[in-house]
C-alpha positions in Angstrom: -3.2 -11.7 -32.5 -0.9 -11.0 -29.7 2.7 -10.1 -30.7 5.5 -12.6 -30.0 8.2 -9.7 -29.3 9.7 -8.9 -25.9 8.0 -6.8 -23.4 9.0 -3.0 -23.5 10.0 -0.9 -20.5 6.6 1.0 -20.8 4.7 -2.2 -20.8 6.4 -3.6 -17.7 6.0 -0.4 -15.8 2.3 -0.6 -16.6 2.2 -4.2 -15.6 3.9 -3.8 -12.3 1.8 -0.8 -11.5 -1.2 -3.0 -12.0 0.5 -5.9 -9.9 0.8 -3.5 -7.0 -3.0 -2.7 -6.9 -4.5 -6.1 -7.4 -4.9 -8.6 -4.6 -2.6 -11.7 -5.2 -5.7 -13.8 -5.8 -6.8 -11.8 -8.7 -3.5 -12.0 -10.8 -5.4 -14.1 -13.3 -6.5 -13.8 -16.9 -10.2 -13.4 -16.0 -9.7 -10.1 -14.2 -11.2 -7.2 -16.0 -8.2 -4.9 -15.4 -5.8 -7.7 -16.8 -7.9 -8.1 -19.9 -8.1 -4.4 -20.5 -4.2 -3.9 -20.1 -3.8 -7.0 -22.4 -6.0 -5.4 -25.1 -4.1 -2.2 -24.8 -0.7 -3.7 -25.4 -1.8 -6.3 -27.9 -1.1 -9.3 -25.7 -3.2 -12.1 -24.4 -4.8 -12.0 -20.9 -2.9 -15.0 -20.0 0.6 -13.5 -20.9 -0.3 -10.4 -18.8 -1.4 -12.5 -16.0 1.7 -14.6 -16.0 3.8 -11.3 -16.0 2.0 -10.2 -13.0 2.8 -13.5 -11.2 6.5 -13.2 -12.3 6.7 -10.1 -10.2 5.7 -12.1 -7.2 9.0 -14.0 -7.6 10.9 -10.9 -6.3 8.5 -10.2 -3.3 9.9 -11.5 0.1 6.4 -11.5 1.6 5.1 -13.8 -0.9 7.9 -16.2 -0.8 7.8 -16.3 2.8 4.2 -17.5 2.6 5.4 -20.5 0.5 4.0 -19.1 -2.7 6.1 -18.1 -5.6 5.9 -16.7 -9.1 7.0 -18.2 -12.4 10.6 -19.1 -12.9 11.1 -17.6 -16.3 11.5 -14.0 -15.2 13.6 -11.8 -17.1 16.6 -9.4 -16.3 14.4 -6.5 -17.1 11.7 -7.6 -14.8 14.2 -7.4 -11.9 15.2 -4.0 -13.3 11.6 -2.8 -13.1 11.1 -4.2 -9.6 14.4 -2.5 -8.4 13.6 0.9 -10.1 10.1 1.2 -8.5 11.5 0.5 -5.1 14.1 3.2 -5.7 11.7 5.8 -6.9 8.1 5.0 -6.2 6.9 8.4 -6.9 8.1 8.7 -10.5 7.4 5.2 -11.6 3.9 4.8 -10.1 2.7 8.0 -11.7 4.0 7.1 -15.2 2.3 3.5 -14.7 -0.9 5.1 -13.6 -1.0 7.3 -16.7 -0.6 4.2 -18.9 -3.2 2.2 -17.1 -5.8 5.1 -17.1 -5.3 5.3 -20.9 -5.8 1.8 -21.3 -9.0 1.7 -19.1 -7.2 -0.8 -16.8 -6.8 1.3 -13.7 -8.3 -0.3 -10.6 -10.6 1.8 -8.4 -11.9 1.6 -4.8 -14.3 3.7 -2.9 -13.1 7.2 -1.9 -10.2 6.9 -4.4 -10.5 10.7 -5.0 -10.1 11.7 -1.3 -7.0 13.9 -0.5 -5.1 14.3 2.7 -5.9 17.7 4.3 -3.5 20.5 3.9 -2.3 18.9 0.8 -2.6 21.9 -1.4 -1.3 25.2 -0.7 -3.0 28.4 -2.1 -2.3 28.9 -5.8 -1.8 25.1 -6.5 -2.6 24.3 -10.2 -5.1 21.9 -11.4 -2.4 19.7 -12.8 -0.7 19.3 -9.5 -4.1 18.6 -7.8 -4.7 15.8 -10.4 -1.2 14.4 -10.0 -1.6 14.2 -6.2 -4.8 12.5 -6.5 -3.4 10.1 -8.8 -0.6 9.4 -6.4 -2.8 9.0 -3.5 -5.0 6.8 -5.2 -2.2 4.5 -6.2 -1.0 4.4 -2.6 -4.5 3.6 -1.2 -5.3 0.8 -3.6 -1.7 -0.7 -3.2 -1.9 -0.7 0.6 -5.5 -1.9 0.8 -4.9 -4.9 -1.6 -1.8 -5.8 0.2 -3.7 -6.1 3.4 -6.4 -7.9 1.7 -8.8 -4.9 2.2 -8.8 -5.5 5.9 -7.7 -3.3 9.0 -4.7 -4.9 10.2 -5.6 -4.1 13.7 -9.3 -4.7 14.0 -10.1 -6.8 11.2 -12.9 -4.5 9.7 -13.3 -5.3 6.0 -15.6 -2.4 4.8 -13.6 -0.5 2.2 -15.6 2.6 3.1 -14.2 2.6 6.7 -10.6 1.8 5.7 -7.6 4.2 5.2 -4.2 3.8 3.7 -2.3 5.3 6.7 1.3 6.6 6.2 3.9 5.5 8.8 6.0 8.5 8.2 3.4 11.3 7.0 3.1 12.4 3.5 4.3 16.0 4.4 7.5 14.7 6.2 8.9 12.2 3.6 8.6 12.8 0.0 10.8 10.1 -1.0 8.4 7.5 0.7 5.0 9.0 0.0 4.0 6.3 -2.5 6.1 3.5 -1.0 3.6 0.8 0.0 6.0 -0.3 2.9 5.3 3.0 4.4 1.6 2.1 4.7 -0.7 0.3 7.1 -4.5 -0.6 6.4 -6.3 1.0 9.2 -10.0 1.6 10.0 -10.8 5.5 10.4 -10.5 5.2 14.2 -7.2 3.4 14.3 -5.8 5.7 11.6 -6.7 8.7 13.7 -5.1 7.1 16.9 -2.0 6.1 14.8 -1.7 9.6 13.3 -2.0 11.2 16.9 0.6 8.6 18.4 -1.9 7.2 20.6 -0.7 3.7 19.5 2.3 2.6 17.4 3.6 -0.6 15.8 6.9 -2.1 16.6 9.0 -3.5 13.9 8.1 -7.0 14.9 4.4 -6.1 14.5 3.6 -5.7 18.1 1.0 -2.8 19.0 1.7 -0.6 21.7 -1.0 1.7 23.2 -0.6 4.9 25.0 -1.1 5.1 28.8 -2.7 8.4 28.2 -5.8 6.5 27.2 -6.9 5.9 30.9 -8.4 2.4 31.5 -10.5 3.6 34.4 -12.4 6.2 32.4 -12.3 4.5 29.1 -15.8 3.4 27.6 -16.4 -0.2 26.7 -15.7 0.7 22.9 -12.4 2.5 23.8 -11.4 -0.6 25.8 -12.1 -3.1 23.1 -11.2 -1.0 20.1 -7.9 0.5 21.5 -6.7 -0.6 24.9 -7.1 -4.3 24.4 -4.8 -4.1 21.4 -1.8 -3.4 23.7 0.7 -6.2 23.1 -1.2 -7.9 20.2 0.2 -8.2 16.8 -1.1 -6.5 13.5 -2.1 -8.9 10.6 0.7 -8.8 8.2 0.1 -7.9 4.6 0.4 -10.4 1.6 2.9 -8.0 0.1 5.1 -4.9 0.9 5.4 -5.6 4.7 5.9 -2.4 6.6 9.5 -1.1 6.6 11.1 -1.5 10.1 13.2 1.7 9.6 9.9 3.7 9.1 8.2 1.9 12.0 11.1 2.9 14.3 10.6 6.5 13.4 6.9 6.3 14.5 8.0 4.4 17.5 10.4 7.2 18.5 7.6 9.9 17.9 5.3 7.7 20.0 7.8 7.4 23.0 8.5 11.1 22.7 4.8 12.2 23.2 4.1 9.6 25.9 6.8 10.2 28.5 7.9 7.0 30.0 6.3 4.8 27.5 7.6 1.3 27.2 8.3 -0.1 23.7 9.6 -3.4 25.2 
């Protein structure tokens, strides 16, 4: 029997962590991860699903699409939303630990992949596990927000998709797990974005470096990269990219591509 008591902070942190990683269309009582979390906290799957939908009430991207969450959100729901956005690193790890213990942690192909040069010599096993947990959360959150689809090419095969950091992991510790610091890209577009061969403006417009010569480009390069210039990315359902972080990438792109126009 589910308890009638109020949700605790720990339960809400776990629920919001799950909310981040499930596509909007899977925030329902029949989703296995929802059922697993419900059993772990002695609540019904329906109660957990309603709480997940409640969090959507705070998401500007969800509201802008014409959808909304339930109207009976609590002040503590809002506190958890705000606290996550102020400290993604700390809260996401705690939530992941709870979900793992409950058997409710979502998974995707290649969740155990770790960015190169993450671990210096002498790194402890505990640190490696924590970083993999962090990167798994970021990957799942970004991919679910973009409907598991490259926002430039439309590729939907999870094995070919990457949760790309706008500002790299090594350069911005505060935003390492912030999903608004992420884009869902294919392996090719991730590499080009990481090398500043293309960038995304705050309005979603793609700009491609003139260093990729049109005259010498293959048909694949033409279709996959050059033809993207001036097009717009497909925006995510949730956690739209932060304009401030995109401007950082735009500046790096311009600095490495002398004379590049971002207009």
